[in-house]
C-alpha positions in Angstrom: 102.1 -62.5 -86.8 103.8 -61.9 -83.4 105.0 -58.6 -84.7 101.5 -57.7 -85.7 100.3 -58.6 -82.3 103.0 -56.8 -80.5 102.5 -53.5 -82.3 98.9 -53.0 -81.1 99.9 -53.9 -77.6 102.7 -51.4 -77.7 100.4 -48.7 -79.1 97.8 -49.6 -76.5 100.4 -49.3 -73.8 101.5 -46.0 -75.1 97.9 -44.8 -75.2 97.3 -46.1 -71.7 100.5 -44.4 -70.5 99.5 -41.2 -72.2 96.0 -41.4 -70.9 97.2 -42.0 -67.3 98.8 -38.5 -67.3 95.6 -36.5 -67.2 94.2 -38.8 -64.6 97.2 -38.2 -62.4 96.7 -34.5 -62.8 93.1 -34.7 -62.0 94.0 -36.8 -58.9 96.5 -34.2 -57.9 93.9 -31.4 -58.4 91.5 -33.4 -56.3 94.2 -33.8 -53.6 94.7 -30.0 -53.8 91.0 -29.3 -53.5 90.7 -31.6 -50.5 93.2 -29.5 -48.6 91.8 -27.0 -46.1 91.4 -23.5 -47.5 92.6 -20.8 -45.2 89.7 -18.6 -44.1 89.7 -15.0 -43.1 88.2 -14.0 -39.7 84.4 -14.0 -39.9 81.8 -12.3 -37.8 80.2 -15.1 -35.8 77.0 -13.2 -35.6 76.6 -13.2 -39.4 74.6 -16.3 -40.4 75.4 -16.0 -44.1 79.1 -15.8 -43.7 79.2 -18.4 -41.0 77.3 -20.9 -43.2 79.6 -20.0 -46.1 82.7 -20.6 -44.0 81.5 -23.9 -42.8 80.8 -25.1 -46.3 84.2 -23.9 -47.5 85.9 -25.8 -44.7 84.0 -29.1 -45.1 83.4 -29.4 -48.9 85.3 -26.7 -50.9 84.2 -28.4 -54.2 80.7 -26.9 -53.6 82.2 -23.4 -53.9 84.9 -24.1 -56.5 82.8 -25.9 -59.1 80.1 -23.4 -59.5 77.6 -23.6 -62.5 78.0 -20.7 -64.8 74.4 -20.3 -65.9 72.4 -20.3 -62.6 69.2 -18.4 -61.9 70.1 -18.3 -58.2 72.2 -15.4 -56.8 75.7 -16.5 -55.9 76.1 -18.8 -52.9 72.5 -18.6 -51.9 71.8 -22.1 -53.1 73.9 -23.6 -50.2 71.0 -22.8 -47.8 68.2 -25.3 -47.5 65.6 -22.5 -48.0 67.4 -19.4 -49.3 65.6 -16.1 -48.7 66.4 -12.6 -49.9 66.1 -9.8 -47.4 63.3 -7.2 -47.9 65.5 -4.1 -47.4 69.3 -3.6 -47.2 68.9 -2.4 -43.6 67.8 -5.9 -42.5 71.0 -7.6 -43.8 73.6 -8.2 -41.2 77.0 -7.1 -42.5 80.4 -8.4 -41.6 83.0 -6.9 -39.3 84.6 -5.0 -42.2 81.4 -2.8 -42.4 79.5 -1.3 -39.5 78.5 -4.0 -37.1 76.4 -1.7 -34.9 74.2 -0.1 -37.5 70.4 -0.3 -37.1 68.6 -3.5 -38.3 65.5 -1.6 -39.5 65.1 1.1 -42.1 65.9 4.6 -40.9 63.1 7.2 -40.5 62.4 9.8 -43.1 63.7 13.4 -42.8 60.6 15.0 -41.2 60.7 12.3 -38.5 64.4 13.1 -37.8 63.6 16.8 -37.5 60.6 16.1 -35.4 62.9 14.3 -32.9 64.7 17.7 -32.5 61.3 19.4 -32.0 61.6 21.1 -35.4 58.6 21.5 -37.8 59.7 22.6 -41.3 57.3 24.2 -43.7 59.0 24.1 -47.1 56.1 24.0 -49.5 53.0 26.1 -50.3 50.1 25.6 -47.8 48.1 22.9 -49.5 45.9 20.4 -47.6 48.6 17.7 -47.3 51.1 20.2 -45.8 48.5 21.6 -43.4 47.6 18.1 -42.2 51.2 17.1 -41.6 52.1 20.4 -39.8 49.1 20.3 -37.5 49.7 16.7 -36.6 53.4 17.4 -35.8 52.4 20.4 -33.6 49.9 18.3 -31.7 52.4 15.4 -31.3 55.1 17.7 -29.9 52.8 19.3 -27.4 51.7 15.8 -26.3 55.3 14.8 -25.9 56.3 17.8 -23.7 54.0 20.8 -23.2 56.9 22.8 -21.7 59.7 22.5 -24.3 59.7 25.0 -27.1 58.7 24.1 -30.7 60.9 25.4 -33.6 58.9 26.3 -36.7 61.1 26.8 -39.8 59.3 28.5 -42.6 60.2 28.7 -46.3 56.8 28.9 -48.0 54.9 31.0 -50.5 51.7 30.7 -48.5 48.6 29.6 -50.3 50.0 30.8 -53.7 52.9 29.7 -55.8 55.8 32.0 -56.6 54.1 33.2 -59.7 51.0 34.2 -57.8 48.7 31.4 -58.8 46.4 30.2 -56.0 47.2 26.6 -54.9 45.3 26.3 -51.6 42.4 27.9 -49.8 43.0 30.6 -47.2 41.7 28.4 -44.5 44.9 26.3 -44.8 46.9 29.1 -43.3 44.3 29.9 -40.7 44.2 26.3 -39.6 47.9 26.2 -38.8 47.6 29.6 -37.1 44.7 28.4 -34.9 46.7 25.3 -34.0 49.7 27.5 -33.0 47.5 29.6 -30.8 46.1 26.6 -29.0 49.6 25.2 -28.0 51.0 25.6 -24.6 54.5 25.6 -25.8 56.7 28.5 -26.8 56.8 28.8 -30.6 60.2 29.8 -32.1 59.6 30.9 -35.7 62.5 31.1 -38.2 62.3 32.3 -41.8 64.9 30.6 -43.8 63.9 31.6 -47.3 60.6 33.3 -48.0 57.5 33.9 -45.9 54.7 35.1 -48.2 51.1 35.8 -47.4 49.9 33.4 -44.7 53.4 32.1 -44.2 54.3 35.6 -43.1 51.4 35.5 -40.6 52.8 32.2 -39.2 56.2 33.9 -38.9 54.8 36.8 -37.0 52.6 34.6 -34.8 55.6 33.1 -32.9 56.3 33.8 -29.3 57.2 37.5 -28.7 61.0 37.8 -28.7 61.5 34.3 -30.4 60.8 35.3 -34.0 63.9 35.1 -36.1 64.9 35.6 -39.8 67.9 34.8 -41.8 69.9 37.7 -43.2 68.9 37.2 -46.8 65.4 35.9 -46.3 62.3 37.7 -47.6 58.9 38.3 -46.2 55.9 39.6 -48.1 52.3 40.4 -47.3 49.6 40.7 -49.9 45.8 40.5 -50.4 44.3 37.1 -50.9 43.6 36.2 -54.5 40.3 34.9 -56.0 40.8 31.4 -57.4 40.1 30.7 -61.1 36.4 31.1 -61.7 36.1 30.6 -65.5 33.2 28.1 -65.2 31.4 29.6 -62.3 28.0 31.4 -62.6 28.0 35.1 -61.9 26.3 34.6 -58.5 29.0 32.2 -57.4 31.7 34.6 -58.4 30.2 37.3 -56.3 29.9 34.9 -53.3 33.6 33.9 -53.7 34.6 37.5 -53.9 32.8 38.3 -50.7 34.6 35.4 -49.0 38.0 36.6 -50.2 37.3 40.1 -48.8 36.4 38.5 -45.4 39.6 36.6 -45.4 41.5 39.7 -46.3 40.1 41.6 -43.4 40.8 38.7 -41.0 44.4 38.6 -42.3 44.8 42.3 -41.8 43.6 42.1 -38.2 45.9 39.2 -37.3 49.0 40.7 -38.8 48.2 44.0 -37.1 47.8 42.2 -33.8 51.2 40.4 -34.0 53.2 43.3 -35.5 51.7 45.9 -33.2 50.7 48.1 -36.1 47.4 49.7 -36.8 44.9 47.9 -39.1 44.9 51.0 -41.3 48.7 50.7 -41.7 48.6 47.0 -42.6 45.7 47.5 -45.0 47.5 50.3 -46.7 50.7 48.4 -47.3 48.8 45.3 -48.4 47.0 47.1 -51.3 50.0 46.0 -53.3 52.6 43.2 -52.6 54.7 44.6 -49.7 58.2 43.0 -49.7 60.4 43.1 -46.6 64.0 42.1 -46.2 65.2 41.1 -42.8 65.9 44.6 -41.6 62.6 46.0 -42.8 60.7 43.0 -41.4 62.3 43.8 -38.0 61.2 47.4 -38.3 57.7 46.4 -39.3 57.4 44.1 -36.3 57.2 40.7 -38.1 60.4 39.4 -36.4 62.4 40.3 -33.3 65.9 39.4 -34.3 68.1 38.7 -37.4 70.3 35.6 -37.2 73.6 37.2 -38.2 75.9 34.7 -36.5 78.2 37.2 -34.8 77.5 40.2 -37.1 75.1 42.1 -34.8 77.7 44.7 -33.8 78.7 45.3 -37.5 75.1 45.8 -38.5 74.4 48.0 -35.5 77.3 50.3 -36.5 76.2 50.5 -40.1 74.4 53.7 -41.2 70.8 53.3 -42.3 70.0 53.7 -46.0 68.6 57.2 -45.5 72.0 58.3 -44.1 73.8 56.8 -47.1 71.5 58.6 -49.5 71.9 61.9 -47.7 75.7 61.5 -47.7 75.6 60.7 -51.4 73.5 63.8 -52.2 70.4 61.8 -53.2 67.2 63.5 -52.3 64.0 61.8 -51.3 61.4 61.3 -54.0 58.7 63.2 -52.0 61.0 66.2 -51.7 61.5 66.6 -55.4 
């Protein structure tokens, strides 16, 4: 009987001794967790990292025993009322990033160019483009009526590159009239293509301040009649008369700024008249080609007629 009583006691002692092992290990882990965790240097101006560092120093169990399935983003639940920032530019970063960056979203690209007094026309002249360009021109004159305005042009005018009409002719005339009303000097630069009314804007810059990149193209052509498939015959005739009036106006303005006769401009505009940078300078659309140090090389180069004559090629009219 005593043996029977002793065996369970022994087994219970063994169990108790065996069960005391994990408890000791848990106590040792608890003692380890209660030790102060070394913290890296923290930006004192960062509220998120400061709060995180204070929680890690006082109660590290809050950070170590994290729930695996949590709907809250990591470490945001330690705040009384966690809030996510609206934009990344509003979040204050730590010292390891850029501490002096702006705390508001950066401006868009046209606003940055406007800060340098640059107006860029990089699309066909549709109403939205006309509205933006005229507003920028008026704003720059209001800021400083004595500083020049730089107008960079890469536009197909009121048509697309395939010739389809996308805007009314009045869009180009509206920008032109706004340029003529400004007190500032207008420096025009063609960086790609200046076609139709865009070529008029290029030529309308201040005399001596009209530039063109070496491989840019300029082209003048007659205005086109928009699609009139559903119009009555009388409306088509009215629209055709209006296009002729716009063509005559365009011829007069280009002749005025290129110092050519209206007959010359009207003759070359019967068909699309393409001009490279050299031909555009000869025609009077621009004043200077932006060669970046190659002016002397181009000045010493022989004209195309001299190359043809040296190669024994006769002109077409002489054949």
